[in-house]
Backbone as a chain_set.jsonl record, in Angstrom:
{"seq": "XXXXXXXXXXXXXXXXXXXXXXXXXXXXXXXXXXXXXXXXXXXXXXXXXXXXXXXXXXXXXXXXXXXXXXXXXXXXXXXXXXXXXXXXXXXXXXXXXXXXXXXXXXXXXXXXXXXXXXXXXXXXXXXXXXXXXXXXXXXXXXXXXXXXXXXXXXXXXXXXXXXXXXXXXXXXXXXXXXXXXXXXXXXXXXXXXXXXXXXXXXXXXXXXXXXXXXXXXX", "coords": {"N": [[-47.773, 0.352, -11.835], [-46.009, -2.373, -13.129], [-44.555, -2.329, -16.299], [-45.307, -4.605, -18.814], [-43.089, -6.675, -20.624], [-42.649, -7.051, -24.172], [-43.333, -10.019, -25.803], [-40.883, -11.385, -27.802], [-41.581, -13.051, -29.947], [-44.1, -12.251, -30.567], [-43.82, -9.725, -31.451], [-44.21, -8.642, -34.26], [-43.372, -6.692, -36.079], [-40.993, -5.944, -35.088], [-40.581, -3.856, -33.105], [-38.708, -2.921, -31.312], [-36.487, -2.212, -32.734], [-36.857, 0.341, -33.67], [-37.204, 1.915, -31.506], [-37.403, 4.99, -29.925], [-37.009, 6.38, -32.243], [-37.359, 9.024, -34.692], [-39.732, 9.705, -37.278], [-40.192, 9.678, -40.857], [-42.393, 11.878, -42.73], [-44.385, 10.802, -44.491], [-44.19, 7.994, -45.306], [-43.384, 7.003, -42.946], [-40.773, 6.117, -42.202], [-37.942, 5.245, -40.252], [-35.855, 7.91, -39.254], [-32.557, 8.422, -40.187], [-29.36, 9.176, -38.783], [-26.868, 11.386, -40.105], [-23.756, 10.208, -41.419], [-20.22, 10.191, -40.968], [-18.568, 8.267, -41.727], [-16.5, 6.714, -44.053], [-15.983, 4.194, -45.799], [-13.361, 2.576, -47.572], [-12.99, 0.101, -48.249], [-14.795, -2.92, -48.044], [-16.406, -5.907, -46.959], [-18.605, -8.617, -47.963], [-21.503, -9.491, -46.01], [-21.773, -12.283, -45.493], [-19.175, -13.153, -45.428], [-18.065, -12.071, -43.23], [-17.911, -13.269, -40.655], [-15.773, -15.022, -40.712], [-13.621, -13.499, -41.299], [-10.335, -12.18, -40.91], [-9.248, -9.696, -41.048], [-10.266, -6.834, -39.696], [-10.179, -4.185, -40.182], [-11.941, -2.685, -41.869], [-15.118, -2.293, -43.583], [-18.491, -3.668, -43.454], [-20.73, -4.92, -45.848], [-23.982, -5.328, -47.486], [-24.478, -6.065, -50.064], [-25.456, -8.403, -51.509], [-27.004, -11.639, -51.913], [-30.317, -11.714, -50.607], [-30.989, -13.849, -48.9], [-28.73, -14.407, -47.506], [-28.589, -12.556, -45.432], [-31.049, -12.359, -44.163], [-31.163, -13.445, -41.7], [-30.152, -11.509, -39.997], [-32.19, -9.647, -39.788], [-34.069, -11.305, -38.555], [-32.863, -11.959, -36.123], [-31.353, -9.707, -34.753], [-29.785, -9.058, -32.478], [-28.034, -11.162, -32.16], [-26.04, -10.727, -34.029], [-24.848, -8.346, -33.461], [-22.373, -8.279, -31.886], [-20.631, -9.199, -33.877], [-20.683, -7.123, -35.828], [-19.567, -5.129, -34.305], [-16.882, -5.675, -34.316], [-15.856, -4.618, -36.596], [-15.025, -1.659, -38.588], [-17.304, -0.314, -39.349], [-20.556, -0.313, -40.979], [-22.285, -0.66, -44.144], [-25.623, 0.044, -44.585], [-28.229, -2.519, -44.459], [-29.217, -4.048, -47.549], [-31.918, -4.792, -48.687], [-33.74, -6.384, -51.28], [-35.044, -4.494, -54.06], [-36.668, -5.088, -56.504], [-37.805, -4.118, -59.742], [-40.072, -5.397, -60.66], [-41.293, -6.266, -58.391], [-44.137, -6.172, -56.199], [-45.26, -2.947, -55.146], [-45.807, -2.645, -52.451], [-44.155, -4.552, -51.247], [-41.683, -3.493, -51.881], [-41.689, -1.137, -50.387], [-41.816, -2.24, -47.816], [-39.358, -3.653, -47.718], [-37.605, -1.506, -47.912], [-38.21, -0.231, -45.489], [-37.36, -2.226, -43.67], [-34.568, -2.273, -44.031], [-33.937, 0.326, -43.176], [-34.866, 0.315, -40.526], [-33.183, -1.563, -39.288], [-30.775, -0.217, -39.719], [-31.161, 2.115, -38.174], [-31.354, 0.998, -35.611], [-28.804, -0.185, -35.344], [-27.21, 2.114, -35.47], [-28.053, 3.235, -33.059], [-26.858, 1.528, -31.337], [-24.272, 2.227, -31.386], [-22.837, 1.634, -33.676], [-21.068, 2.568, -36.597], [-22.759, 3.665, -39.356], [-23.291, 3.731, -42.759], [-25.822, 5.045, -44.698], [-27.513, 3.008, -46.928], [-28.792, 3.385, -50.223], [-31.359, 2.342, -52.202], [-33.187, 1.865, -55.154], [-36.053, 1.247, -57.294], [-37.967, 1.548, -59.942], [-39.382, 4.639, -61.243], [-41.585, 4.824, -59.551], [-40.708, 4.142, -57.031], [-39.341, 6.327, -56.103], [-40.832, 7.906, -54.454], [-40.58, 6.974, -51.843], [-38.012, 5.899, -51.282], [-36.052, 7.764, -50.671], [-36.869, 8.997, -48.434], [-36.478, 9.817, -44.962], [-33.766, 10.024, -44.909], [-31.126, 12.132, -44.195], [-30.375, 15.092, -45.853], [-27.252, 16.012, -47.468], [-25.193, 14.416, -46.491], [-23.242, 11.386, -46.272], [-23.808, 8.747, -48.469], [-24.527, 5.408, -49.631], [-24.38, 3.397, -52.554], [-24.9, 0.82, -55.026], [-23.62, -0.584, -57.969], [-23.588, -3.2, -58.537], [-24.694, -5.813, -60.401], [-26.568, -4.151, -61.532], [-26.177, -2.687, -63.838], [-25.926, -4.146, -66.111], [-27.32, -4.413, -68.495], [-28.566, -2.233, -71.124], [-31.045, -1.198, -70.395], [-31.148, -1.658, -67.591], [-28.983, -0.118, -66.848], [-29.901, 2.419, -67.527], [-32.07, 2.746, -65.739], [-30.639, 2.694, -63.34], [-28.959, 4.967, -63.584], [-30.865, 7.025, -63.825], [-32.162, 6.874, -61.329], [-30.018, 7.447, -59.65], [-29.469, 10.096, -60.362], [-31.832, 11.309, -59.449], [-31.589, 10.797, -56.73], [-29.321, 12.342, -56.077], [-30.313, 14.887, -56.6], [-32.313, 15.148, -54.651], [-31.172, 14.391, -52.136], [-28.69, 15.605, -52.053], [-25.933, 14.725, -51.578], [-22.725, 14.826, -49.917], [-20.832, 12.929, -50.209], [-20.641, 10.021, -52.182], [-20.65, 6.639, -51.926], [-19.768, 3.914, -53.799], [-20.318, 0.535, -54.449], [-18.66, -1.935, -56.267], [-18.413, -1.767, -59.871], [-17.611, 1.509, -61.034], [-18.558, 3.385, -63.258], [-17.248, 5.933, -65.391], [-18.933, 7.361, -67.108], [-21.303, 7.476, -65.778], [-20.75, 8.436, -63.185], [-18.914, 10.569, -63.284], [-20.039, 13.097, -63.774], [-21.007, 13.857, -61.324], [-18.776, 13.997, -59.738], [-17.656, 16.223, -60.969], [-19.363, 18.15, -60.063], [-18.477, 18.494, -57.544], [-18.976, 16.512, -55.724], [-17.805, 13.983, -53.655], [-16.726, 10.854, -54.747], [-16.447, 7.604, -53.851], [-15.059, 4.538, -54.589], [-15.695, 1.23, -53.893], [-14.076, -1.748, -54.298], [-15.356, -4.722, -55.866], [-15.854, -7.681, -53.991], [-14.992, -10.112, -55.119], [-13.099, -9.212, -56.922], [-11.091, -8.275, -55.233], [-10.322, -10.675, -54.018], [-9.325, -12.058, -56.23], [-7.052, -10.519, -56.813], [-5.559, -11.054, -54.589], [-4.756, -13.631, -54.922], [-1.888, -15.322, -55.873]], "CA": [[-47.829, -1.006, -12.374], [-44.844, -2.693, -13.934], [-44.875, -2.502, -17.703], [-44.955, -5.927, -19.303], [-42.249, -6.688, -21.82], [-43.271, -7.67, -25.332], [-42.781, -11.297, -26.223], [-40.269, -11.172, -29.118], [-42.271, -13.809, -30.987], [-45.326, -11.544, -30.901], [-43.46, -8.402, -31.975], [-44.037, -9.024, -35.661], [-42.638, -5.686, -36.863], [-39.728, -5.702, -34.384], [-40.685, -2.467, -32.679], [-37.525, -2.505, -30.555], [-35.488, -1.662, -33.646], [-37.105, 1.767, -33.92], [-37.5, 2.583, -30.242], [-36.758, 6.298, -29.827], [-36.795, 6.978, -33.571], [-38.282, 9.948, -35.344], [-40.137, 9.067, -38.521], [-40.474, 10.541, -41.991], [-43.8, 12.296, -42.65], [-45.362, 10.112, -45.342], [-44.122, 6.537, -45.199], [-43.014, 6.707, -41.553], [-39.503, 5.407, -42.13], [-37.098, 5.845, -39.213], [-34.884, 8.88, -39.772], [-31.19, 8.047, -39.852], [-28.394, 10.249, -38.594], [-25.786, 11.439, -41.078], [-22.543, 9.501, -41.028], [-18.97, 10.655, -41.56], [-17.782, 7.066, -42.02], [-16.302, 6.586, -45.495], [-15.166, 3.005, -46.039], [-12.757, 2.386, -48.887], [-12.993, -1.348, -48.448], [-15.833, -3.589, -47.257], [-16.64, -7.27, -47.403], [-20.006, -8.997, -47.825], [-21.883, -9.981, -44.688], [-21.556, -13.722, -45.301], [-17.746, -13.403, -45.243], [-17.585, -11.314, -42.067], [-17.645, -14.078, -39.458], [-14.493, -15.724, -40.841], [-12.589, -12.54, -41.703], [-9.308, -11.847, -39.919], [-8.987, -8.264, -41.172], [-11.433, -6.069, -39.276], [-9.956, -2.775, -40.512], [-12.759, -2.45, -43.048], [-16.542, -2.304, -43.286], [-19.315, -4.803, -43.879], [-21.845, -4.491, -46.7], [-25.03, -6.316, -47.711], [-24.748, -6.129, -51.497], [-25.401, -9.833, -51.736], [-28.359, -12.188, -51.936], [-31.046, -11.453, -49.367], [-31.038, -14.99, -47.982], [-27.531, -14.404, -46.667], [-28.698, -11.686, -44.262], [-32.363, -12.39, -43.512], [-30.91, -13.813, -40.302], [-29.923, -10.292, -39.214], [-33.528, -9.132, -39.492], [-34.749, -12.222, -37.646], [-32.215, -11.996, -34.806], [-30.28, -8.706, -34.839], [-28.888, -9.084, -31.319], [-27.01, -12.197, -32.345], [-24.979, -10.287, -34.928], [-24.261, -7.091, -33.006], [-20.939, -8.428, -31.589], [-19.889, -9.33, -35.128], [-20.532, -5.8, -36.427], [-18.709, -4.321, -33.433], [-15.482, -5.965, -34.62], [-15.453, -3.91, -37.808], [-15.034, -0.196, -38.502], [-18.663, 0.156, -39.55], [-21.283, -1.071, -41.994], [-23.24, -0.034, -45.051], [-26.871, -0.528, -44.073], [-28.736, -3.66, -45.236], [-29.717, -3.769, -48.899], [-32.968, -5.718, -49.09], [-33.99, -6.21, -52.71], [-36.147, -3.701, -54.609], [-36.797, -5.363, -57.936], [-38.857, -3.31, -60.363], [-41.282, -6.199, -60.836], [-41.883, -6.561, -57.09], [-45.234, -5.28, -55.796], [-44.752, -1.762, -54.469], [-45.903, -2.87, -51.012], [-42.959, -5.277, -50.833], [-40.551, -2.576, -51.973], [-41.757, -0.251, -49.214], [-41.471, -3.062, -46.649], [-37.924, -3.909, -47.717], [-36.952, -0.244, -47.561], [-38.394, -0.059, -44.046], [-36.525, -3.169, -42.923], [-33.188, -1.794, -44.059], [-33.812, 1.541, -42.366], [-35.052, -0.036, -39.119], [-31.93, -2.157, -38.826], [-29.749, 0.833, -39.696], [-31.402, 2.958, -37.012], [-31.007, 0.246, -34.404], [-27.352, -0.32, -35.27], [-26.693, 3.424, -35.058], [-28.345, 3.418, -31.63], [-25.942, 0.657, -30.601], [-22.926, 2.769, -31.515], [-22.186, 1.201, -34.916], [-21.027, 3.552, -37.669], [-23.601, 3.146, -40.43], [-23.528, 4.535, -43.961], [-27.128, 4.674, -45.255], [-27.616, 2.495, -48.29], [-29.952, 3.851, -50.971], [-31.716, 1.427, -53.285], [-34.444, 2.249, -55.8], [-36.499, 0.399, -58.395], [-38.253, 2.491, -61.014], [-39.801, 5.965, -60.77], [-42.57, 4.711, -58.468], [-40.045, 3.999, -55.737], [-38.739, 7.59, -55.674], [-41.678, 8.499, -53.414], [-40.263, 6.53, -50.489], [-36.656, 5.413, -51.015], [-35.183, 8.831, -50.183], [-37.416, 9.492, -47.161], [-35.798, 9.407, -43.738], [-32.327, 10.233, -45.056], [-30.827, 13.546, -44.011], [-29.58, 15.607, -46.972], [-25.939, 16.595, -47.243], [-24.237, 13.511, -45.853], [-22.638, 10.302, -47.038], [-24.729, 7.655, -48.78], [-23.912, 4.324, -50.391], [-25.16, 2.747, -53.598], [-24.128, -0.257, -55.648], [-23.909, -0.938, -59.357], [-23.451, -4.649, -58.664], [-25.862, -6.427, -61.008], [-27.566, -3.121, -61.875], [-25.859, -1.958, -65.077], [-25.495, -5.163, -67.068], [-27.992, -4.167, -69.771], [-28.844, -0.815, -71.346], [-32.22, -0.823, -69.617], [-30.765, -1.594, -66.18], [-28.077, 1.028, -66.701], [-30.723, 3.628, -67.574], [-32.796, 2.855, -64.475], [-29.694, 3.052, -62.279], [-28.52, 6.354, -63.777], [-31.987, 7.914, -63.521], [-32.353, 6.884, -59.881], [-28.884, 8.144, -59.044], [-29.688, 11.534, -60.585], [-32.901, 11.729, -58.547], [-31.044, 10.779, -55.379], [-28.449, 13.504, -55.904], [-31.163, 16.078, -56.576], [-33.093, 15.224, -53.405], [-30.361, 14.245, -50.919], [-27.513, 16.484, -52.154], [-24.874, 14.13, -50.742], [-21.343, 15.279, -50.045], [-20.041, 11.764, -50.609], [-21.328, 8.824, -52.65], [-19.833, 5.431, -51.92], [-20.336, 2.92, -54.709], [-19.723, -0.797, -54.421], [-18.495, -2.573, -57.572], [-17.946, -0.884, -60.943], [-18.001, 2.92, -60.924], [-18.268, 3.889, -64.604], [-17.093, 7.381, -65.494], [-20.044, 8.008, -67.806], [-22.39, 7.643, -64.819], [-20.369, 9.109, -61.94], [-18.045, 11.742, -63.437], [-20.798, 14.343, -63.69], [-21.172, 14.223, -59.915], [-17.446, 14.462, -59.314], [-17.487, 17.58, -61.497], [-20.169, 19.033, -59.222], [-17.835, 18.59, -56.236], [-19.35, 15.391, -54.851], [-16.781, 12.96, -53.524], [-17.179, 9.516, -55.123], [-15.521, 6.578, -53.386], [-15.377, 3.247, -55.189], [-15.276, 0.038, -53.154], [-13.98, -2.851, -55.26], [-16.131, -5.942, -55.636], [-15.105, -8.645, -53.172], [-14.335, -11.085, -55.999], [-11.927, -8.561, -57.494], [-10.07, -8.252, -54.188], [-9.842, -12.042, -53.853], [-8.495, -12.388, -57.389], [-5.769, -9.832, -56.691], [-4.808, -11.66, -53.489], [-4.27, -14.94, -55.336], [-0.689, -15.147, -56.701]], "C": [[-46.625, -1.234, -13.28], [-45.256, -2.957, -15.38], [-44.405, -3.87, -18.177], [-44.101, -5.809, -20.557], [-42.974, -7.427, -22.943], [-42.571, -8.982, -25.639], [-42.2, -11.123, -27.626], [-40.992, -11.905, -30.241], [-43.577, -13.15, -31.414], [-45.06, -10.169, -31.518], [-43.152, -8.535, -33.464], [-43.331, -7.963, -36.495], [-41.381, -5.203, -36.141], [-39.622, -4.242, -33.936], [-39.448, -1.996, -31.925], [-36.473, -1.861, -31.451], [-35.643, -0.163, -33.828], [-37.502, 2.499, -32.634], [-36.71, 3.888, -30.15], [-36.558, 6.996, -31.159], [-37.785, 8.093, -33.852], [-38.555, 9.375, -36.73], [-40.417, 10.094, -39.605], [-41.981, 10.766, -42.108], [-44.796, 11.446, -43.422], [-45.35, 8.595, -45.131], [-43.642, 6.071, -43.83], [-41.807, 5.764, -41.474], [-38.657, 6.046, -41.035], [-36.027, 6.741, -39.823], [-33.493, 8.518, -39.27], [-30.32, 9.289, -39.674], [-27.378, 10.22, -39.729], [-24.554, 10.733, -40.528], [-21.333, 10.132, -41.695], [-18.042, 9.478, -41.867], [-17.716, 6.863, -43.532], [-15.403, 5.376, -45.78], [-14.602, 2.975, -47.452], [-12.626, 0.907, -49.22], [-14.062, -1.943, -47.544], [-16.03, -4.991, -47.819], [-18.093, -7.653, -47.191], [-20.278, -9.663, -46.485], [-21.533, -11.442, -44.484], [-20.084, -14.09, -45.141], [-17.22, -12.823, -43.923], [-17.176, -12.206, -40.9], [-16.307, -14.797, -39.517], [-13.349, -14.787, -41.206], [-11.601, -12.288, -40.566], [-8.968, -10.363, -39.932], [-10.257, -7.497, -40.84], [-11.281, -4.571, -39.539], [-10.654, -2.454, -41.823], [-14.225, -2.474, -42.623], [-17.204, -3.595, -43.718], [-20.445, -4.25, -44.74], [-22.804, -5.655, -46.906], [-25.427, -6.365, -49.184], [-24.546, -7.571, -51.954], [-26.829, -10.352, -51.724], [-29.028, -12.051, -50.565], [-30.992, -12.622, -48.387], [-29.803, -15.059, -47.084], [-27.731, -13.597, -45.384], [-30.108, -11.537, -43.704], [-32.211, -12.708, -42.023], [-30.686, -12.583, -39.429], [-31.251, -9.648, -38.85], [-34.213, -10.0, -38.436], [-34.163, -12.219, -36.235], [-31.058, -11.002, -34.763], [-29.3, -8.751, -33.674], [-27.752, -10.077, -31.495], [-25.806, -11.678, -33.119], [-24.337, -8.965, -34.514], [-22.782, -7.245, -32.65], [-20.082, -8.571, -32.841], [-19.648, -7.958, -35.748], [-19.596, -4.923, -35.598], [-17.226, -4.579, -33.677], [-14.951, -5.094, -35.756], [-15.558, -2.397, -37.619], [-16.443, 0.371, -38.626], [-19.341, -0.7, -40.602], [-21.959, -0.117, -42.976], [-24.567, -0.713, -44.77], [-27.447, -1.587, -45.014], [-29.465, -3.261, -46.51], [-30.735, -4.837, -49.296], [-33.428, -5.359, -50.511], [-35.192, -5.318, -53.01], [-36.184, -3.93, -56.119], [-37.959, -4.568, -58.516], [-40.161, -4.08, -60.497], [-41.918, -6.601, -59.502], [-43.085, -5.659, -56.851], [-44.688, -4.126, -54.96], [-44.794, -1.922, -52.948], [-44.666, -3.594, -50.488], [-41.729, -4.382, -50.887], [-40.515, -1.618, -50.776], [-41.332, -1.015, -47.962], [-39.972, -3.326, -46.591], [-37.128, -2.644, -47.426], [-37.042, -0.007, -46.061], [-37.453, -0.976, -43.27], [-35.062, -2.723, -42.889], [-32.982, -0.589, -43.168], [-33.949, 1.226, -40.876], [-33.788, -0.663, -38.55], [-30.826, -1.112, -38.737], [-29.92, 1.726, -38.482], [-30.975, 2.246, -35.739], [-29.493, 0.114, -34.25], [-26.696, 1.011, -34.922], [-26.906, 3.646, -33.564], [-27.445, 2.566, -30.754], [-24.485, 1.087, -30.76], [-22.166, 2.315, -32.749], [-22.192, 2.349, -35.922], [-21.741, 2.965, -38.885], [-23.68, 4.16, -41.568], [-24.878, 4.129, -44.529], [-27.007, 4.199, -46.695], [-28.883, 3.043, -48.936], [-30.169, 2.911, -52.154], [-33.068, 1.855, -53.851], [-34.802, 1.207, -56.856], [-36.699, 1.264, -59.613], [-38.776, 3.794, -60.414], [-40.799, 5.896, -59.624], [-41.91, 4.698, -57.098], [-39.443, 5.309, -55.238], [-39.553, 8.247, -54.556], [-41.201, 8.156, -52.01], [-38.786, 6.208, -50.247], [-35.707, 6.493, -50.494], [-35.68, 9.418, -48.86], [-36.595, 8.974, -45.986], [-34.291, 9.554, -43.795], [-32.051, 11.727, -45.032], [-29.962, 14.05, -45.166], [-28.195, 16.079, -46.525], [-24.903, 15.675, -46.663], [-23.594, 12.535, -46.812], [-23.68, 9.214, -47.248], [-23.982, 6.617, -49.604], [-24.906, 3.767, -51.402], [-24.315, 1.594, -54.132], [-24.587, -0.481, -57.071], [-23.872, -2.448, -59.567], [-24.75, -5.274, -59.199], [-26.89, -5.445, -61.531], [-27.296, -2.396, -63.189], [-25.433, -2.928, -66.182], [-26.147, -4.998, -68.438], [-28.228, -2.665, -69.919], [-30.024, -0.343, -70.505], [-31.879, -0.691, -68.145], [-29.882, -0.381, -65.911], [-28.885, 2.331, -66.675], [-31.486, 3.818, -66.261], [-31.855, 3.257, -63.332], [-29.311, 4.52, -62.387], [-29.635, 7.336, -63.439], [-32.212, 8.008, -62.016], [-31.237, 7.613, -59.154], [-29.046, 9.655, -59.189], [-30.764, 12.07, -59.645], [-32.41, 11.773, -57.105], [-30.179, 12.011, -55.118], [-29.271, 14.779, -55.799], [-31.844, 16.243, -55.214], [-32.199, 15.246, -52.17], [-29.115, 15.126, -50.903], [-26.333, 15.946, -51.33], [-23.52, 14.799, -50.961], [-20.46, 14.155, -50.581], [-20.975, 10.647, -51.054], [-20.32, 7.685, -52.631], [-20.503, 4.423, -52.838], [-19.571, 1.613, -54.603], [-19.792, -1.41, -55.808], [-18.097, -1.526, -58.613], [-18.48, 0.537, -60.765], [-17.71, 3.595, -62.268], [-18.221, 5.411, -64.652], [-18.303, 8.044, -66.134], [-21.255, 8.199, -66.895], [-21.986, 8.566, -63.677], [-19.553, 10.391, -62.13], [-18.801, 13.064, -63.311], [-20.992, 14.796, -62.242], [-19.841, 14.632, -59.291], [-17.228, 15.912, -59.753], [-18.303, 18.605, -60.719], [-19.603, 19.159, -57.805], [-18.221, 17.502, -55.26], [-18.212, 14.378, -54.839], [-17.396, 11.603, -53.88], [-16.098, 8.523, -54.73], [-15.974, 5.242, -53.956], [-14.823, 2.12, -54.327], [-15.22, -1.123, -54.14], [-14.875, -4.02, -54.871], [-15.257, -6.955, -54.9], [-14.354, -9.652, -54.052], [-13.076, -10.507, -56.621], [-10.781, -8.537, -56.496], [-9.469, -9.643, -54.005], [-8.934, -12.427, -55.002], [-7.118, -11.747, -57.288], [-4.904, -10.469, -55.612], [-4.228, -13.015, -53.857], [-3.067, -14.763, -56.247], [-0.793, -15.884, -58.03]], "O": [[-46.275, -0.381, -14.095], [-46.19, -3.714, -15.643], [-43.252, -4.248, -17.968], [-44.346, -4.972, -21.427], [-43.799, -8.307, -22.699], [-41.344, -9.033, -25.723], [-42.925, -10.754, -28.55], [-41.013, -11.426, -31.374], [-44.106, -13.444, -32.487], [-45.972, -9.531, -32.043], [-41.992, -8.541, -33.875], [-42.742, -8.293, -37.524], [-40.78, -4.198, -36.52], [-38.714, -3.509, -34.328], [-39.164, -0.799, -31.898], [-35.663, -1.059, -30.987], [-34.668, 0.532, -34.111], [-38.075, 3.587, -32.689], [-35.486, 3.887, -30.283], [-35.995, 8.09, -31.205], [-38.897, 8.109, -33.325], [-37.728, 8.657, -37.292], [-40.821, 11.223, -39.326], [-42.765, 9.941, -41.641], [-45.962, 11.379, -43.032], [-46.377, 7.994, -44.815], [-43.511, 4.871, -43.591], [-41.831, 4.755, -40.769], [-38.654, 7.269, -40.9], [-35.373, 6.366, -40.795], [-33.283, 8.332, -38.071], [-30.522, 10.31, -40.331], [-27.062, 9.153, -40.255], [-24.346, 10.675, -39.316], [-21.404, 10.558, -42.848], [-16.879, 9.669, -42.222], [-18.744, 6.842, -44.209], [-14.198, 5.53, -45.98], [-15.294, 3.313, -48.412], [-12.212, 0.523, -50.314], [-14.216, -1.514, -46.4], [-15.842, -5.225, -49.013], [-18.759, -7.079, -46.329], [-19.407, -10.31, -45.905], [-21.047, -11.815, -43.416], [-19.769, -15.217, -44.759], [-16.071, -13.057, -43.549], [-16.186, -11.921, -40.226], [-15.755, -15.149, -38.474], [-12.221, -15.239, -41.401], [-11.992, -12.195, -39.403], [-8.459, -9.83, -38.946], [-11.214, -7.508, -41.614], [-12.148, -3.78, -39.165], [-10.02, -2.001, -42.776], [-14.534, -2.654, -41.445], [-16.566, -4.491, -44.271], [-21.047, -3.231, -44.402], [-22.508, -6.799, -46.561], [-26.573, -6.67, -49.514], [-23.604, -7.899, -52.677], [-27.767, -9.575, -51.541], [-28.404, -12.243, -49.521], [-30.954, -12.411, -47.175], [-29.829, -15.694, -46.03], [-27.121, -13.905, -44.36], [-30.344, -10.677, -42.857], [-33.025, -12.292, -41.199], [-31.0, -12.611, -38.239], [-31.422, -9.159, -37.733], [-34.863, -9.48, -37.529], [-34.882, -12.45, -35.263], [-29.898, -11.412, -34.738], [-28.108, -8.507, -33.861], [-26.637, -9.847, -31.027], [-24.682, -12.129, -32.899], [-23.385, -8.513, -35.15], [-21.983, -6.41, -33.074], [-18.937, -8.119, -32.867], [-18.526, -7.657, -36.154], [-18.906, -4.064, -36.147], [-16.393, -3.767, -33.276], [-13.747, -4.863, -35.862], [-16.106, -1.917, -36.626], [-16.738, 1.426, -38.065], [-18.778, -1.693, -41.064], [-22.176, 1.059, -42.684], [-24.625, -1.942, -44.721], [-27.189, -1.562, -46.218], [-30.217, -2.287, -46.549], [-30.45, -5.687, -50.14], [-33.493, -4.187, -50.882], [-36.213, -5.37, -52.325], [-35.78, -3.07, -56.902], [-38.978, -4.371, -57.853], [-41.24, -3.488, -60.453], [-42.982, -7.22, -59.494], [-43.067, -4.497, -57.255], [-43.767, -4.307, -54.163], [-43.931, -1.403, -52.24], [-44.181, -3.283, -49.4], [-40.838, -4.491, -50.045], [-39.452, -1.329, -50.228], [-40.575, -0.496, -47.142], [-39.374, -3.232, -45.52], [-36.091, -2.702, -46.766], [-36.056, 0.377, -45.432], [-36.816, -0.538, -42.312], [-34.405, -2.789, -41.85], [-31.967, -0.489, -42.478], [-33.234, 1.798, -40.054], [-33.371, -0.323, -37.443], [-30.035, -1.116, -37.794], [-28.938, 2.066, -37.822], [-30.309, 2.834, -34.887], [-28.962, 0.282, -33.152], [-25.728, 1.041, -34.161], [-26.033, 4.186, -32.884], [-27.283, 2.844, -29.565], [-23.574, 0.386, -30.319], [-20.97, 2.581, -32.865], [-23.206, 3.028, -36.083], [-21.371, 1.901, -39.38], [-24.084, 5.305, -41.365], [-25.07, 2.949, -44.823], [-26.471, 4.894, -47.557], [-29.921, 3.154, -48.284], [-29.285, 2.715, -52.987], [-33.987, 2.172, -53.096], [-33.968, 0.396, -57.257], [-35.733, 1.675, -60.256], [-38.63, 4.028, -59.215], [-40.859, 6.813, -58.805], [-42.481, 5.182, -56.121], [-39.07, 5.402, -54.069], [-39.02, 9.056, -53.796], [-41.387, 8.944, -51.083], [-38.345, 6.242, -49.098], [-34.661, 6.169, -49.932], [-34.998, 10.234, -48.241], [-36.087, 7.853, -46.006], [-33.605, 9.239, -42.823], [-32.674, 12.494, -45.766], [-28.905, 13.475, -45.428], [-27.992, 16.485, -45.38], [-23.799, 16.13, -46.361], [-23.424, 12.816, -47.999], [-24.357, 8.808, -46.304], [-22.942, 6.904, -50.196], [-26.106, 3.68, -51.141], [-23.162, 1.417, -53.738], [-25.783, -0.559, -57.349], [-24.106, -2.918, -60.68], [-25.777, -5.258, -58.52], [-27.979, -5.852, -61.934], [-28.106, -1.57, -63.612], [-24.671, -2.564, -67.077], [-25.569, -5.409, -69.444], [-28.104, -1.914, -68.951], [-30.013, 0.764, -69.968], [-32.276, 0.284, -67.507], [-30.015, 0.292, -64.889], [-28.588, 3.235, -65.894], [-31.54, 4.928, -65.731], [-32.221, 4.054, -62.467], [-29.335, 5.242, -61.39], [-29.378, 8.374, -62.829], [-32.43, 9.098, -61.486], [-31.475, 8.309, -58.167], [-28.788, 10.405, -58.247], [-30.623, 13.166, -59.102], [-32.769, 12.674, -56.348], [-30.289, 12.645, -54.069], [-28.958, 15.656, -54.994], [-31.935, 17.354, -54.691], [-32.435, 16.032, -51.252], [-28.545, 15.366, -49.839], [-25.802, 16.655, -50.476], [-23.217, 15.274, -52.055], [-19.486, 14.387, -51.297], [-21.973, 10.357, -50.394], [-19.262, 7.77, -53.254], [-21.682, 4.114, -52.668], [-18.342, 1.586, -54.659], [-20.843, -1.409, -56.448], [-17.504, -0.505, -58.266], [-19.637, 0.743, -60.398], [-16.711, 4.304, -62.396], [-19.042, 6.091, -64.036], [-18.669, 9.158, -65.761], [-22.14, 8.997, -67.205], [-22.787, 9.394, -63.241], [-19.506, 11.222, -61.223], [-18.259, 14.042, -62.797], [-21.125, 15.991, -61.976], [-19.791, 15.505, -58.424], [-16.686, 16.723, -59.003], [-17.974, 19.792, -60.714], [-20.18, 19.848, -56.964], [-17.841, 17.553, -54.091], [-17.718, 13.971, -55.891], [-18.46, 11.248, -53.373], [-14.971, 8.592, -55.219], [-17.137, 4.863, -53.82], [-13.621, 2.064, -54.064], [-16.234, -1.447, -54.759], [-15.117, -4.268, -53.69], [-14.06, -7.063, -55.165], [-13.211, -10.001, -53.759], [-12.096, -11.223, -56.827], [-9.627, -8.753, -56.867], [-8.256, -9.783, -53.856], [-7.892, -13.049, -54.793], [-6.119, -12.372, -57.642], [-3.676, -10.44, -55.693], [-3.315, -13.503, -53.192], [-3.185, -14.125, -57.294], [0.135, -15.835, -58.837]]}, "num_chains": 1, "name": "protein.A"}
């Protein structure tokens, strides 16, 4: 009997994105392959369609509404991503005040898209985003230790409290994932990142897009 295809409108969790995936043991997040892609420059998703320079990556360190469209219709944007060297996986928000269920769901969505894009031949650096200590249970699951990961300080170190939460989460990530390379988008303060450089971890800083634009303006 011929297997019936799933109506995309009825596939509410977009099962095609994780077809063929292996899953982490507790929260069942799709396991991502390690990446050797190390972008030194990347532009935000909403600028990608009009960009003329494709010798760089694409990131999602921007407002969620800019890239909800990728979750809703990933096939539409695959040709766009194929123009670039690679991407940093989608960064759906994990605010500390969000219900934990929403944080888990947003983590899943980013990982599902990352897995699918890897399966389509796109070079993907796994993005790691955390909230407070509660999120440590799931945000590192499904990521293979010893590879390259991406984080962002954009909007995350503006106050002492935010800076503390970022630094604590980064320390936990390094302990669990033992990355060889950390890519950070936006400011890369020495007081947060130098201790990892001293441990032999490569730290690559990608300038904020606004900073690049300002430098390009005479």
